[in-house]
C-alpha beads as a LAMMPS data file, in Angstrom:
LAMMPS data file: protein, C-alpha beads

308 atoms
307 bonds

1 atom types
1 bond types

-500.0 500.0 xlo xhi
-500.0 500.0 ylo yhi
-500.0 500.0 zlo zhi

Masses

1 110.0

Atoms # bond

1 1 1 22.103 -10.349 -298.137
2 1 1 21.343 -9.571 -301.656
3 1 1 20.798 -5.891 -301.278
4 1 1 18.072 -3.922 -303.732
5 1 1 18.453 -0.543 -302.434
6 1 1 21.614 0.958 -300.849
7 1 1 22.094 4.562 -299.801
8 1 1 25.078 6.075 -298.464
9 1 1 25.206 9.492 -296.820
10 1 1 22.464 10.497 -299.035
11 1 1 21.613 14.297 -298.290
12 1 1 19.439 16.765 -299.676
13 1 1 19.512 20.563 -298.792
14 1 1 16.971 23.382 -299.996
15 1 1 18.819 26.661 -298.917
16 1 1 19.411 26.517 -295.293
17 1 1 16.818 23.555 -294.788
18 1 1 18.180 19.899 -294.623
19 1 1 15.451 17.475 -295.593
20 1 1 17.585 14.523 -295.626
21 1 1 20.648 14.272 -293.663
22 1 1 23.388 11.762 -294.210
23 1 1 20.903 8.711 -294.774
24 1 1 22.703 5.183 -295.044
25 1 1 20.429 2.015 -295.297
26 1 1 20.133 -1.107 -297.054
27 1 1 17.076 -3.039 -298.380
28 1 1 17.426 -6.724 -299.267
29 1 1 15.751 -8.214 -302.189
30 1 1 12.216 -9.574 -301.339
31 1 1 11.959 -7.658 -298.198
32 1 1 9.084 -5.295 -297.243
33 1 1 10.725 -2.281 -296.012
34 1 1 8.575 0.376 -294.268
35 1 1 9.813 3.904 -294.128
36 1 1 8.222 5.822 -291.354
37 1 1 8.225 9.530 -290.134
38 1 1 6.441 12.430 -289.383
39 1 1 5.120 14.900 -292.186
40 1 1 8.182 16.694 -293.307
41 1 1 10.616 14.152 -291.779
42 1 1 12.091 13.595 -295.200
43 1 1 10.416 10.251 -296.541
44 1 1 8.933 11.657 -299.838
45 1 1 12.430 13.483 -300.461
46 1 1 14.244 10.228 -300.119
47 1 1 12.043 8.495 -302.232
48 1 1 12.234 11.058 -304.807
49 1 1 16.122 10.810 -304.971
50 1 1 15.767 6.877 -304.931
51 1 1 13.848 7.303 -308.316
52 1 1 16.029 10.045 -309.678
53 1 1 13.382 12.465 -309.502
54 1 1 15.716 14.997 -307.991
55 1 1 19.284 15.164 -307.402
56 1 1 20.920 14.646 -304.030
57 1 1 23.041 17.471 -302.525
58 1 1 25.566 14.604 -301.674
59 1 1 25.764 10.949 -300.975
60 1 1 24.777 8.055 -303.455
61 1 1 22.141 5.640 -303.741
62 1 1 22.095 2.251 -305.769
63 1 1 18.784 0.351 -307.041
64 1 1 19.287 -3.338 -308.204
65 1 1 22.983 -3.066 -308.303
66 1 1 22.934 0.468 -310.657
67 1 1 23.695 3.812 -309.454
68 1 1 20.505 6.027 -309.525
69 1 1 20.228 7.924 -312.721
70 1 1 17.145 9.318 -314.340
71 1 1 18.616 8.174 -317.751
72 1 1 19.031 4.407 -316.961
73 1 1 16.098 3.326 -318.794
74 1 1 16.875 -0.139 -318.254
75 1 1 16.705 -0.002 -314.408
76 1 1 13.460 1.983 -314.583
77 1 1 11.771 -0.810 -316.519
78 1 1 12.352 -3.060 -313.453
79 1 1 10.999 -0.644 -310.794
80 1 1 7.307 0.302 -310.382
81 1 1 6.374 3.316 -308.347
82 1 1 3.849 5.770 -306.831
83 1 1 4.709 8.872 -305.378
84 1 1 2.635 11.108 -303.469
85 1 1 -0.970 12.045 -305.474
86 1 1 -1.525 9.294 -308.097
87 1 1 -1.116 10.881 -311.676
88 1 1 -3.318 9.966 -314.797
89 1 1 -4.511 11.678 -317.769
90 1 1 -7.978 12.953 -316.700
91 1 1 -9.591 13.096 -319.747
92 1 1 -8.717 9.180 -320.799
93 1 1 -10.534 6.260 -319.330
94 1 1 -8.945 3.989 -316.775
95 1 1 -8.216 1.566 -319.692
96 1 1 -6.904 4.035 -321.796
97 1 1 -4.491 5.247 -319.118
98 1 1 -3.432 1.593 -318.331
99 1 1 -3.079 1.011 -322.311
100 1 1 -0.416 4.090 -322.373
101 1 1 1.394 2.647 -319.388
102 1 1 1.788 -0.679 -321.225
103 1 1 3.154 0.797 -324.252
104 1 1 5.610 2.826 -322.403
105 1 1 6.785 -0.209 -320.640
106 1 1 6.620 -2.237 -323.661
107 1 1 4.641 -4.936 -321.889
108 1 1 3.667 -7.828 -324.455
109 1 1 1.902 -9.821 -322.281
110 1 1 -1.710 -10.565 -323.531
111 1 1 -4.553 -9.172 -321.455
112 1 1 -2.095 -7.193 -319.264
113 1 1 -4.403 -4.254 -318.965
114 1 1 -7.293 -6.734 -318.291
115 1 1 -5.576 -8.323 -315.492
116 1 1 -4.648 -5.021 -313.846
117 1 1 -8.086 -3.884 -314.053
118 1 1 -9.341 -7.282 -312.397
119 1 1 -6.462 -7.000 -309.797
120 1 1 -7.641 -3.931 -308.229
121 1 1 -11.249 -4.195 -308.534
122 1 1 -11.613 -1.380 -311.229
123 1 1 -13.842 -3.127 -313.769
124 1 1 -16.717 -0.963 -313.143
125 1 1 -14.712 2.051 -313.938
126 1 1 -12.531 0.830 -316.954
127 1 1 -14.342 3.104 -319.119
128 1 1 -14.976 6.159 -317.064
129 1 1 -12.593 9.273 -317.287
130 1 1 -9.868 9.072 -314.891
131 1 1 -10.533 12.652 -313.869
132 1 1 -14.183 11.665 -312.328
133 1 1 -12.476 8.822 -310.225
134 1 1 -12.843 9.106 -306.124
135 1 1 -9.473 9.257 -304.376
136 1 1 -9.638 5.437 -303.447
137 1 1 -10.241 4.626 -306.985
138 1 1 -7.408 6.804 -308.392
139 1 1 -5.142 5.491 -306.045
140 1 1 -6.046 1.951 -307.084
141 1 1 -5.295 2.994 -310.604
142 1 1 -1.789 4.532 -309.550
143 1 1 -1.105 1.081 -308.025
144 1 1 -2.260 -0.866 -311.072
145 1 1 0.115 1.205 -313.554
146 1 1 2.944 0.739 -311.032
147 1 1 2.204 -3.360 -311.197
148 1 1 1.538 -3.474 -315.012
149 1 1 5.032 -4.378 -316.114
150 1 1 5.754 -7.041 -313.250
151 1 1 8.667 -4.911 -311.749
152 1 1 10.957 -6.469 -309.509
153 1 1 10.805 -3.505 -306.921
154 1 1 7.929 -1.532 -305.630
155 1 1 8.742 2.162 -304.264
156 1 1 5.333 3.227 -302.913
157 1 1 4.649 6.379 -301.105
158 1 1 1.533 5.900 -298.921
159 1 1 0.180 3.156 -301.064
160 1 1 -3.079 2.929 -298.991
161 1 1 -3.903 6.492 -299.080
162 1 1 -7.625 7.061 -299.720
163 1 1 -8.453 3.419 -299.774
164 1 1 -11.471 2.150 -297.774
165 1 1 -10.427 -0.561 -295.052
166 1 1 -11.194 -3.502 -297.690
167 1 1 -8.823 -1.700 -300.080
168 1 1 -6.234 -1.584 -297.378
169 1 1 -6.399 -5.301 -296.490
170 1 1 -6.126 -6.046 -300.324
171 1 1 -3.124 -4.039 -300.872
172 1 1 -1.564 -5.510 -297.866
173 1 1 -2.245 -9.018 -299.003
174 1 1 -1.076 -8.281 -302.553
175 1 1 2.159 -6.843 -301.414
176 1 1 2.813 -9.537 -298.967
177 1 1 2.229 -12.156 -302.013
178 1 1 4.503 -10.426 -304.557
179 1 1 7.235 -10.296 -301.859
180 1 1 6.630 -13.926 -300.411
181 1 1 6.157 -15.704 -303.624
182 1 1 7.698 -13.683 -306.314
183 1 1 10.657 -12.144 -304.687
184 1 1 9.404 -8.656 -305.243
185 1 1 11.260 -5.896 -303.081
186 1 1 8.677 -3.274 -301.428
187 1 1 9.806 0.177 -300.321
188 1 1 7.118 2.069 -298.693
189 1 1 6.195 4.826 -296.562
190 1 1 3.103 4.639 -294.694
191 1 1 1.255 6.611 -291.966
192 1 1 -1.415 3.403 -291.029
193 1 1 1.030 2.033 -288.414
194 1 1 -1.183 -0.955 -287.712
195 1 1 -0.933 -2.107 -291.272
196 1 1 2.933 -1.405 -291.227
197 1 1 3.366 -3.783 -288.289
198 1 1 1.298 -6.715 -289.997
199 1 1 3.264 -6.540 -293.329
200 1 1 6.565 -5.070 -292.918
201 1 1 9.762 -7.354 -292.595
202 1 1 12.050 -4.234 -291.470
203 1 1 11.204 -0.942 -290.648
204 1 1 13.306 2.404 -290.659
205 1 1 12.359 5.388 -288.993
206 1 1 13.155 8.864 -290.241
207 1 1 13.232 12.058 -287.939
208 1 1 14.517 15.303 -289.049
209 1 1 15.944 14.004 -292.121
210 1 1 17.965 11.492 -290.245
211 1 1 17.612 7.533 -289.771
212 1 1 16.857 7.214 -286.094
213 1 1 16.061 3.524 -285.766
214 1 1 16.186 0.526 -288.128
215 1 1 14.671 -2.798 -286.942
216 1 1 13.265 -6.162 -288.121
217 1 1 9.789 -7.132 -287.149
218 1 1 11.387 -9.604 -284.512
219 1 1 13.381 -6.618 -283.155
220 1 1 10.139 -4.545 -283.090
221 1 1 8.237 -7.332 -281.034
222 1 1 11.178 -7.169 -278.518
223 1 1 11.340 -3.458 -278.345
224 1 1 7.875 -2.676 -277.798
225 1 1 7.931 -3.331 -274.236
226 1 1 5.176 -4.279 -271.786
227 1 1 4.211 -2.105 -268.897
228 1 1 1.475 -2.509 -266.038
229 1 1 -1.202 0.267 -266.099
230 1 1 -2.522 0.950 -262.777
231 1 1 -5.479 3.419 -261.862
232 1 1 -7.128 4.238 -258.816
233 1 1 -9.574 6.861 -257.503
234 1 1 -6.853 8.589 -255.696
235 1 1 -4.170 8.571 -258.280
236 1 1 -1.734 10.884 -256.450
237 1 1 -1.907 8.543 -253.455
238 1 1 -1.499 5.369 -255.239
239 1 1 1.663 7.059 -257.004
240 1 1 2.964 8.017 -253.515
241 1 1 2.579 4.695 -252.203
242 1 1 4.331 2.982 -255.080
243 1 1 7.151 5.523 -255.132
244 1 1 7.521 5.112 -251.219
245 1 1 7.853 1.165 -251.760
246 1 1 10.686 1.536 -254.350
247 1 1 8.793 1.348 -257.369
248 1 1 9.572 3.606 -260.754
249 1 1 6.553 5.248 -261.663
250 1 1 5.512 7.313 -264.389
251 1 1 2.220 9.153 -265.337
252 1 1 0.679 8.508 -268.959
253 1 1 -1.101 11.219 -270.635
254 1 1 -4.443 10.025 -269.559
255 1 1 -3.413 10.364 -265.987
256 1 1 -2.957 6.641 -265.342
257 1 1 0.220 5.079 -263.785
258 1 1 2.748 3.036 -265.624
259 1 1 5.382 0.680 -264.252
260 1 1 7.803 -0.967 -266.254
261 1 1 9.906 -2.924 -263.978
262 1 1 9.908 -6.746 -264.798
263 1 1 9.016 -7.500 -261.153
264 1 1 5.675 -5.443 -261.642
265 1 1 4.855 -6.812 -264.920
266 1 1 5.232 -10.584 -263.800
267 1 1 3.522 -9.843 -260.334
268 1 1 0.968 -7.487 -260.665
269 1 1 -0.904 -9.271 -257.581
270 1 1 1.973 -7.755 -255.393
271 1 1 1.180 -4.167 -256.656
272 1 1 -2.631 -4.572 -255.845
273 1 1 -1.975 -6.009 -252.329
274 1 1 0.266 -3.079 -251.786
275 1 1 -2.016 -0.519 -252.674
276 1 1 -4.974 -2.223 -250.939
277 1 1 -2.964 -2.522 -247.842
278 1 1 -2.045 1.188 -247.784
279 1 1 -5.663 2.505 -248.475
280 1 1 -5.797 3.327 -252.368
281 1 1 -7.023 0.119 -253.906
282 1 1 -6.881 -0.157 -257.854
283 1 1 -9.685 0.378 -259.988
284 1 1 -7.928 -0.742 -262.977
285 1 1 -4.738 -3.068 -263.069
286 1 1 -3.349 -4.491 -266.503
287 1 1 -0.477 -5.479 -268.386
288 1 1 -0.411 -3.907 -271.939
289 1 1 2.018 -4.398 -274.717
290 1 1 3.139 -1.300 -276.721
291 1 1 2.469 -1.307 -280.282
292 1 1 4.323 0.260 -283.136
293 1 1 2.450 3.651 -282.718
294 1 1 3.329 3.688 -279.349
295 1 1 6.896 2.915 -280.054
296 1 1 7.133 5.462 -282.978
297 1 1 5.703 8.209 -281.038
298 1 1 7.722 7.635 -278.088
299 1 1 11.185 7.428 -280.213
300 1 1 10.265 10.576 -282.404
301 1 1 9.063 12.516 -279.109
302 1 1 12.463 11.585 -277.623
303 1 1 14.120 13.276 -280.520
304 1 1 12.007 16.412 -281.258
305 1 1 14.898 18.544 -280.495
306 1 1 17.192 16.796 -283.055
307 1 1 19.065 13.745 -283.143
308 1 1 22.907 13.712 -282.683

Bonds

1 1 1 2
2 1 2 3
3 1 3 4
4 1 4 5
5 1 5 6
6 1 6 7
7 1 7 8
8 1 8 9
9 1 9 10
10 1 10 11
11 1 11 12
12 1 12 13
13 1 13 14
14 1 14 15
15 1 15 16
16 1 16 17
17 1 17 18
18 1 18 19
19 1 19 20
20 1 20 21
21 1 21 22
22 1 22 23
23 1 23 24
24 1 24 25
25 1 25 26
26 1 26 27
27 1 27 28
28 1 28 29
29 1 29 30
30 1 30 31
31 1 31 32
32 1 32 33
33 1 33 34
34 1 34 35
35 1 35 36
36 1 36 37
37 1 37 38
38 1 38 39
39 1 39 40
40 1 40 41
41 1 41 42
42 1 42 43
43 1 43 44
44 1 44 45
45 1 45 46
46 1 46 47
47 1 47 48
48 1 48 49
49 1 49 50
50 1 50 51
51 1 51 52
52 1 52 53
53 1 53 54
54 1 54 55
55 1 55 56
56 1 56 57
57 1 57 58
58 1 58 59
59 1 59 60
60 1 60 61
61 1 61 62
62 1 62 63
63 1 63 64
64 1 64 65
65 1 65 66
66 1 66 67
67 1 67 68
68 1 68 69
69 1 69 70
70 1 70 71
71 1 71 72
72 1 72 73
73 1 73 74
74 1 74 75
75 1 75 76
76 1 76 77
77 1 77 78
78 1 78 79
79 1 79 80
80 1 80 81
81 1 81 82
82 1 82 83
83 1 83 84
84 1 84 85
85 1 85 86
86 1 86 87
87 1 87 88
88 1 88 89
89 1 89 90
90 1 90 91
91 1 91 92
92 1 92 93
93 1 93 94
94 1 94 95
95 1 95 96
96 1 96 97
97 1 97 98
98 1 98 99
99 1 99 100
100 1 100 101
101 1 101 102
102 1 102 103
103 1 103 104
104 1 104 105
105 1 105 106
106 1 106 107
107 1 107 108
108 1 108 109
109 1 109 110
110 1 110 111
111 1 111 112
112 1 112 113
113 1 113 114
114 1 114 115
115 1 115 116
116 1 116 117
117 1 117 118
118 1 118 119
119 1 119 120
120 1 120 121
121 1 121 122
122 1 122 123
123 1 123 124
124 1 124 125
125 1 125 126
126 1 126 127
127 1 127 128
128 1 128 129
129 1 129 130
130 1 130 131
131 1 131 132
132 1 132 133
133 1 133 134
134 1 134 135
135 1 135 136
136 1 136 137
137 1 137 138
138 1 138 139
139 1 139 140
140 1 140 141
141 1 141 142
142 1 142 143
143 1 143 144
144 1 144 145
145 1 145 146
146 1 146 147
147 1 147 148
148 1 148 149
149 1 149 150
150 1 150 151
151 1 151 152
152 1 152 153
153 1 153 154
154 1 154 155
155 1 155 156
156 1 156 157
157 1 157 158
158 1 158 159
159 1 159 160
160 1 160 161
161 1 161 162
162 1 162 163
163 1 163 164
164 1 164 165
165 1 165 166
166 1 166 167
167 1 167 168
168 1 168 169
169 1 169 170
170 1 170 171
171 1 171 172
172 1 172 173
173 1 173 174
174 1 174 175
175 1 175 176
176 1 176 177
177 1 177 178
178 1 178 179
179 1 179 180
180 1 180 181
181 1 181 182
182 1 182 183
183 1 183 184
184 1 184 185
185 1 185 186
186 1 186 187
187 1 187 188
188 1 188 189
189 1 189 190
190 1 190 191
191 1 191 192
192 1 192 193
193 1 193 194
194 1 194 195
195 1 195 196
196 1 196 197
197 1 197 198
198 1 198 199
199 1 199 200
200 1 200 201
201 1 201 202
202 1 202 203
203 1 203 204
204 1 204 205
205 1 205 206
206 1 206 207
207 1 207 208
208 1 208 209
209 1 209 210
210 1 210 211
211 1 211 212
212 1 212 213
213 1 213 214
214 1 214 215
215 1 215 216
216 1 216 217
217 1 217 218
218 1 218 219
219 1 219 220
220 1 220 221
221 1 221 222
222 1 222 223
223 1 223 224
224 1 224 225
225 1 225 226
226 1 226 227
227 1 227 228
228 1 228 229
229 1 229 230
230 1 230 231
231 1 231 232
232 1 232 233
233 1 233 234
234 1 234 235
235 1 235 236
236 1 236 237
237 1 237 238
238 1 238 239
239 1 239 240
240 1 240 241
241 1 241 242
242 1 242 243
243 1 243 244
244 1 244 245
245 1 245 246
246 1 246 247
247 1 247 248
248 1 248 249
249 1 249 250
250 1 250 251
251 1 251 252
252 1 252 253
253 1 253 254
254 1 254 255
255 1 255 256
256 1 256 257
257 1 257 258
258 1 258 259
259 1 259 260
260 1 260 261
261 1 261 262
262 1 262 263
263 1 263 264
264 1 264 265
265 1 265 266
266 1 266 267
267 1 267 268
268 1 268 269
269 1 269 270
270 1 270 271
271 1 271 272
272 1 272 273
273 1 273 274
274 1 274 275
275 1 275 276
276 1 276 277
277 1 277 278
278 1 278 279
279 1 279 280
280 1 280 281
281 1 281 282
282 1 282 283
283 1 283 284
284 1 284 285
285 1 285 286
286 1 286 287
287 1 287 288
288 1 288 289
289 1 289 290
290 1 290 291
291 1 291 292
292 1 292 293
293 1 293 294
294 1 294 295
295 1 295 296
296 1 296 297
297 1 297 298
298 1 298 299
299 1 299 300
300 1 300 301
301 1 301 302
302 1 302 303
303 1 303 304
304 1 304 305
305 1 305 306
306 1 306 307
307 1 307 308
């Protein structure tokens, strides 16, 4: 695999607080790598270290084969980024902000600014001061600036922040097209897990500064296990009947019963017959597939006390 991003034991401490703890990961060129974690897990700190905005306490990182260094101008000309709140000169128009970015990146392609405006549907706001934009349109401007110079890599912190549903879909399709047809590497954090599941080719989950899981889209599908969900008017009686019959039963947060054994999932009719026969007929019986959100919450929930 041709590596676009590599970190080795990357660590950042602020006094007694360890924001990122010995993070080692690698991202292949052309991948869409989603970096997930709760607020405060270390996502933005990692992104800032990758971009040379802050120095790591220890460890190393490389981008496109070059050690991360804020002074490596040739490297940053190949990278587009958006970190936390999109920044712009508030008193200048959208077009003027993009023109400044064009000059800074020495973009010489004709109509580069016009193409960026069209790409992110900013035409109606092109001559409006950036400081008057809504959060969603400010985000579109930030993304337009990140892509203006046709970078080989995009590092994006919550790229869909503030966008309406149509805008979220537009960004998803744009990033997919860039990776699939132009080989652009995308490293992104996001809290919209349903979009991540549709878009990412690989996912890394960080919790309390540590990488606790890394998996491909195919592995995610395998790990997001199925379960048989059972409900009854007398839930406690149904649970007792199932346990007495040798089934492992867990109680979900909404009080329904869950069985994860393959035999129960493949033959739910046997569970129904058992409950009917013993006088606690089910009111609900269905097989559900765990999604990324459920998998994520289960994983970080199991690590709330720290990761060894």
